[in-house]
C-alpha positions, 0 to 999 in steps of 0.5 A: 677559512672553514665554512660552518655546516648547518644542521642537516639532520633528517626525520627519524623513523620514529617521527615518521611512524608517529606522523603516519599514525596521527594521519591514519587516525585522522582519516579514520575519524573523518571516515567514521563521521561521514559513514555515520552521517551517510548511514543516518541519511540512508536510514531516513530515506529508507524509512520514508520509502517504506512508509510511503509504500505502505501509506499509498496502499492503506489510503487506496484501500480505505477509500475503496471500502468507504465507497462500498459503504456497507457492512452487509455481507453481500457487499463486503466480507472479511477473512481473518482465519490467519492472524496477520494475514487478513483478506477482504473482498467488497463490491465497487460501483466504479466502471471497469472501462472508466474508473472515474465513473461511479454508477448510481441509480439516478432518476432520469437519463438526462441527469449528468450522473447517468451513464448507460455503460453502468447497465451493460458493462457486465460479463455473464448475465447482462443487466437490462437498462431500467425504464426511466418512465414516470413514476420511476421504479425503485431503485431508480432515483435512490442514488444507491450504487449500481455494483460493477466489480469486486475488489480483493486485498490479500497477502502473498508470501515472499522468499524473504519471509515477508509478504506482498499486499495484492489487489485483485479486481474482477467484474461482477456477473450481476449487481446482486452477485453474492461475494465469495469468501475472500480466502478463495480469491487469493491469486493474481492481481497487482502488488500494492505494497511490498516488504509487508510483515502483517495485514489485519482487517477488523470490523467492530460495529460500523467501523473497519480498522485496517493495520498494515505493518511493513519492514525494510532493510538495506546495506550501506558500505557493506553494513546492514541498516537495522530493519525499519518497521512502519505501522499504519492504522486506518479507520473507516466508518461504514454507513448502515 
């Protein structure tokens, strides 16, 4: 008696190629989905980093200008000779040795706001501490700032065709020292923002408007993410 043979036919080459093609197509689709998701995530992260980078610089600049609080040329000057490359210098009443101290012309030495360092922290010409007698002599008791430093913001070119925003701080020789053109002070200092495309400062009446435009680019799996552009305007109202 002969035992019947079952069908032992294997997979043909065509079937194998079709299965391989389907599997490869599936892998490509999955990879494309993950790549798109990863790219979108990186793009969002980059945009957030670029925005944060610029926002910190703008917030600090607007706060410091507001503390300066005057459009008087002896206290603040702007150079807009080159569009998109503004430079600004202004006086600050904060101590170099202790940035938490804001120097004011108070009425008496007994006041909590009095700080003797406000009168002897200068380089060059020392400022004599005023006589807190009775009655006090102006500007004692006026609570106006005792200017200590000058602060400069300006752009520096970088090899990528963009710029970095720098902040430079110099000690004043005296409270009434005249401010130079900020265009002559564009060296040194600390980097406040990178990947900057433009920096504009304009003054209309008693209002300063600061606009900082920054960009950023990055590679994801060898493919460049489109440049991210963040435009941050800041407005400062200056008292007369």
